[in-house]
C-alpha positions in Angstrom: 3.3 1.5 -17.4 1.9 3.4 -14.2 -1.3 1.6 -13.1 -3.6 2.5 -10.4 -3.8 1.1 -7.0 -6.0 2.6 -4.4 -3.8 2.7 -1.1 -1.0 3.5 0.3 2.4 1.5 1.6 3.7 2.7 4.7 7.5 2.7 5.5 10.0 5.3 6.2 12.7 5.8 3.5 14.3 8.3 1.3 14.0 7.5 -2.7 14.8 8.8 -6.1 11.6 8.5 -7.9 11.3 7.0 -11.4 8.4 9.2 -12.9 8.0 11.8 -15.6 6.6 14.6 -13.5 9.0 14.5 -10.7 12.0 13.4 -12.2 15.1 14.3 -10.2 13.1 14.9 -7.2 13.8 13.7 -3.9 10.8 11.6 -1.9 10.6 11.9 1.4 8.2 8.9 3.2 7.5 9.0 6.8 5.9 6.6 8.9 4.7 7.2 12.3 3.1 4.9 14.8 0.2 5.7 16.7 -1.8 4.2 19.4 -3.9 2.3 17.0 -2.2 2.1 14.0 -0.3 4.8 11.6 0.4 7.9 9.8 1.9 7.6 6.2 3.0 11.0 4.6 5.1 11.3 1.1 6.7 14.7 0.5 8.7 15.7 -2.6 11.5 18.2 -2.6 12.5 20.1 -5.3 14.9 23.4 -5.4 14.6 23.6 -1.7 10.7 23.2 -2.0 8.8 20.4 -0.1 5.3 19.1 -1.3 3.0 16.9 0.6 2.1 14.6 -2.1 0.2 11.8 0.4 -0.8 11.5 3.6 -3.1 8.7 5.1 -3.9 7.9 8.6 -4.8 4.3 9.4 -6.9 3.6 12.1 -7.2 -0.3 13.4 -9.7 -1.3 15.7 -11.1 -4.5 16.7 -14.0 -4.8 14.5 -13.1 -1.9 11.9 -10.2 -0.6 9.9 -10.4 3.2 8.7 -8.0 4.4 6.2 -8.4 8.3 6.0 -6.7 10.2 3.0 -6.3 14.0 3.9 -3.6 14.7 1.4 -3.3 13.7 -2.3 -4.7 14.0 -5.7 -8.3 15.0 -5.5 -9.6 11.7 -6.8 -7.6 10.1 -3.7 -9.2 12.2 -0.7 -11.7 10.5 1.4 -12.1 7.5 3.6 -12.2 3.9 3.7 -13.9 2.0 6.2 -13.6 -2.1 6.5 -15.7 -4.2 8.8 -16.0 -8.1 9.0 -19.2 -7.6 6.5 -18.0 -4.9 3.7 -15.7 -2.2 2.3 -17.4 1.2 2.0 -15.3 3.9 0.1 -16.4 7.7 0.9 -15.5 10.6 -1.3 -14.3 13.8 0.0 -17.7 15.1 0.6 -18.5 12.6 3.0 -20.7 10.4 0.1 -20.3 6.9 -0.6 -18.6 6.6 -3.6 -18.8 2.8 -3.6 -19.4 -0.2 -1.3 -18.9 -4.0 -1.5 -19.5 -6.9 0.9 -16.8 -9.1 1.9 -17.0 -12.9 0.8 -16.5 -15.6 3.7 -12.8 -16.2 4.4 -12.0 -13.7 1.9 -8.4 -11.9 2.9 -7.8 -8.3 2.3 -4.6 -6.8 1.5 -4.5 -3.3 1.4 -1.3 -1.8 -0.2 -0.4 0.0 3.0 0.0 -3.4 4.6 1.5 -5.7 2.0 4.5 -6.3 4.4 2.5 -7.0 7.5 0.3 -9.6 5.2 3.4 -11.1 4.4 4.6 -11.7 7.9 1.3 -12.8 9.1 1.1 -15.2 6.3 5.0 -16.0 6.4 5.1 -19.9 7.0 2.8 -20.4 4.3 4.3 -18.4 1.7 7.7 -19.9 2.7 6.4 -23.4 2.0 6.0 -22.2 -1.6 2.3 -21.3 -2.0 1.0 -18.3 -3.7 -1.8 -16.6 -1.6 -4.7 -14.4 -3.1 -6.1 -11.4 -1.3 -8.3 -8.6 -2.1 -7.5 -5.0 -2.3 -9.5 -1.8 -3.2 -9.1 -0.4 -6.9 -9.4 3.4 -7.1 -10.4 3.3 -10.8 -12.5 0.1 -11.1 -14.1 1.0 -7.7 -14.2 -2.5 -6.6 -12.2 -5.1 -4.9 -9.8 -6.7 -7.0 -7.5 -9.7 -6.5 -3.8 -9.6 -5.7 -1.2 -12.5 -5.8 1.3 -12.7 -3.1 4.3 -15.1 -3.3 7.9 -15.7 -2.5 10.4 -15.1 -5.1 13.6 -16.0 -3.4 15.2 -16.7 -0.3 18.9 -15.1 -0.1 21.3 -15.1 2.7 20.2 -11.5 3.5 16.5 -11.3 2.8 13.3 -12.5 1.8 12.3 -11.3 -1.5 8.3 -11.4 -2.1 6.1 -10.3 -5.3 2.6 -8.7 -4.9 1.1 -9.0 -8.3 -2.2 -9.3 -10.4 -4.5 -11.9 -9.3 -6.4 -11.8 -12.5 -6.2 -10.9 -16.1 -8.1 -7.8 -15.6 -6.0 -6.7 -12.7 -3.1 -6.3 -15.2 -4.8 -3.5 -16.4 -4.4 -1.8 -13.0 -1.0 -2.6 -11.6 2.3 -4.1 -12.4 4.2 -6.4 -9.9 5.7 -4.7 -6.7 8.7 -6.4 -5.1 9.2 -6.2 -1.5 12.3 -7.1 0.3 12.2 -8.4 4.1 15.0 -8.9 6.2 15.6 -12.5 7.3 13.6 -12.3 10.4 10.7 -10.9 8.6 10.4 -8.1 11.1 11.6 -4.9 8.7 11.1 -4.1 5.2 14.3 -3.3 3.6 13.9 -2.7 -0.2 10.7 -1.8 -2.3 10.2 -1.5 -6.1 7.2 -0.8 -7.9 4.6 1.9 -7.8 3.2 3.8 -4.7 -0.1 5.0 -3.5 1.4 8.8 -3.8 0.4 11.0 -6.9 3.0 12.3 -9.4 1.4 15.3 -8.7 -1.9 17.1 -6.9 -3.6 18.4 -10.1 -4.2 17.0 -13.8 -4.6 13.2 -14.6 -4.1 11.0 -11.7 -1.1 9.0 -12.0 1.1 7.4 -9.5 4.9 7.3 -8.4 7.1 4.7 -9.1 10.3 3.9 -7.5 12.7 1.5 -6.2 15.2 1.6 -3.3 16.4 0.9 -0.1 14.0 1.1 2.8 15.3 2.3 6.1 14.2 2.1 9.4 10.7 0.2 8.7 9.7 -1.9 11.4 6.2 -4.2 11.0 3.8 -2.7 12.9 2.9 -5.4 15.4 -0.4 -3.9 15.9 -1.5 -4.4 12.8 -0.6 -8.2 12.7 -3.8 -9.1 14.2 -6.3 -7.5 11.9 -9.8 -8.2 10.6 -8.0 -7.4 7.3 -6.9 -11.1 7.1 
């Protein structure tokens, strides 16, 4: 089932997508580090034609994190602004779509920074504890809980699962599987839905894929963040 997440996962990779509208397409995901964050883009290539499905710029400042989506499905275009007090989502026309206050000690885990969240809390997760964090859900227009846990510790990788943190969240997402290298400095495999849409028109639906991830080093600038 293709369910709805609100943000983006940032890595550099080449995948074959498992999605009805883009079956047999080549999906190219680019991860470009900036002085204050990173830019994430997803491109679909079919019959020598390339289309940018999604592009988002994440700016991480000491007291604010801003995610600006400039390319994607019309429902995705806009800006998410996060500070210590609240999360505010702006639509493409600049108007506030929704806002929600942050609770004390509530950790945020945007899908674009799942891997960084895991690295920051690595020791806790490796001890066997499941962590709950909150992320923005596009359809629900609110923050909703994710559960993050270590699934297995193999000779070559650390395997984590990010899944629904409440019964209601099962209507919005399936479990995402993320593999990090043993040092937890790189993402090496990903399985689950992405924030990129299947297409730029029609009903909003997200791409789903699984595959190896190449050349994705965790962004050290984002390790220290007001999100968590």
